[in-house]
C-alpha positions in Angstrom: -4.7 22.2 -13.9 -5.5 18.5 -13.5 -2.9 15.9 -14.5 -3.8 12.2 -14.9 -1.2 9.6 -14.6 -2.0 6.1 -15.8 -0.3 2.8 -14.8 -1.0 -0.9 -14.7 -0.7 -1.8 -18.4 1.3 -4.7 -19.6 1.3 -8.1 -21.4 -1.2 -10.7 -20.4 -2.5 -13.9 -21.9 -6.1 -14.3 -23.1 -8.4 -15.0 -20.1 -6.1 -13.1 -17.7 -6.7 -9.9 -15.8 -5.2 -6.5 -15.3 -6.1 -3.5 -13.2 -5.4 -0.1 -14.6 -5.0 2.9 -12.4 -5.4 6.6 -13.1 -4.1 9.0 -10.4 -5.3 12.6 -10.6 -3.3 15.6 -9.3 -4.3 19.2 -9.2 -7.7 20.7 -8.9 -10.8 18.7 -9.7 -14.4 19.7 -9.6 -17.5 18.0 -8.4 -19.6 17.1 -11.4 -16.8 15.8 -13.6 -17.4 12.4 -15.0 -14.6 9.8 -15.1 -14.0 7.6 -18.1 -11.8 5.1 -19.8 -11.1 4.9 -23.5 -8.9 2.8 -25.7 -7.3 3.1 -29.1 -5.9 0.2 -31.1 -3.4 0.9 -34.0 -5.2 2.2 -37.0 -8.5 2.6 -35.2 -10.4 5.5 -33.6 -10.4 6.1 -29.8 -13.4 4.2 -28.4 -15.4 4.5 -25.2 -14.8 1.7 -22.7 -16.3 2.7 -19.4 -17.4 5.7 -17.4 -18.5 6.6 -13.9 -20.3 9.6 -12.5 -18.6 11.9 -10.0 -20.8 10.5 -7.3 -19.9 7.0 -8.2 -23.6 6.1 -8.4 -23.8 5.6 -12.1 -21.7 3.7 -14.6 -21.7 2.9 -18.3 -19.8 0.3 -20.3 -19.3 -0.4 -23.9 -21.1 -3.6 -25.0 -17.8 -5.2 -25.9 -16.5 -5.1 -22.3 -19.8 -5.3 -20.3 -19.6 -8.0 -17.7 -15.8 -8.2 -18.0 -14.6 -4.7 -17.0 -15.4 -2.7 -13.9 -14.7 1.0 -13.3 -14.2 2.1 -9.8 -12.6 4.9 -7.7 -10.9 5.6 -4.5 -11.6 9.1 -3.4 -9.0 9.2 -0.7 -6.3 8.4 -3.3 -7.8 10.5 -6.1 -7.6 7.5 -8.3 -9.8 5.8 -10.8 -9.4 2.1 -11.7 -10.4 -0.2 -14.5 -10.5 -3.8 -13.5 -10.2 -5.9 -16.7 -11.1 -9.6 -16.5 -11.4 -12.3 -19.1 -9.2 -10.4 -21.4 -9.3 -11.1 -25.1 -6.8 -10.3 -27.9 -9.2 -7.7 -29.3 -8.8 -5.8 -26.0 -5.3 -4.9 -27.1 -4.9 -1.2 -27.2 -3.6 1.9 -25.5 -5.9 2.7 -22.7 -6.6 6.3 -21.6 -8.3 7.7 -18.6 -10.1 10.9 -18.8 -11.9 13.5 -16.7 -14.9 15.3 -18.1 -16.1 18.8 -18.2 -17.9 19.9 -15.1 -21.6 20.1 -15.8 -22.5 20.5 -12.2 -24.3 17.1 -12.1 -22.6 14.6 -9.8 -24.8 11.8 -11.2 -24.0 12.3 -14.9 -22.2 9.7 -16.9 -20.4 10.8 -20.1 -19.8 8.2 -22.8 -18.5 10.6 -25.5 -14.9 11.8 -26.2 -16.1 15.4 -26.6 -17.4 15.4 -23.0 -13.9 15.0 -21.6 -11.3 17.8 -21.0 -8.4 16.0 -19.3 -6.6 13.0 -20.5 -3.9 10.7 -19.3 -0.9 9.7 -21.3 -2.1 6.3 -22.0 -0.9 2.8 -21.0 -0.4 -0.1 -23.3 -2.4 -3.3 -22.8 -1.4 -6.3 -24.9 -3.4 -9.5 -24.7 -1.8 -12.5 -26.4 -3.7 -15.5 -27.7 
């Protein structure tokens, strides 16, 4: 079973940056997409960014495009979310996720239902 452990959240002023990390342990499979989602109080969990297993394809929510970057370090079994130019509306609990294995290393998954493993979440608070 795969466990995902997130870290890097915290309090930052608007315009600042944070880098979130998601370390995976246990068995993973080629073809599993990697993703980041976020959930603010009283709101639904929304898609933020995703990367294919191969690392060759990425997708971003319109609200974060140009500001956030998803990346990975295969040697460390870790996925990152670099967040720049943060805004108060970015405040949320951020979750990393690993998708169902569809056997396609180039597939990017932007939907919650396409993920099977989730981290515990890490709080990001952006002050104005």
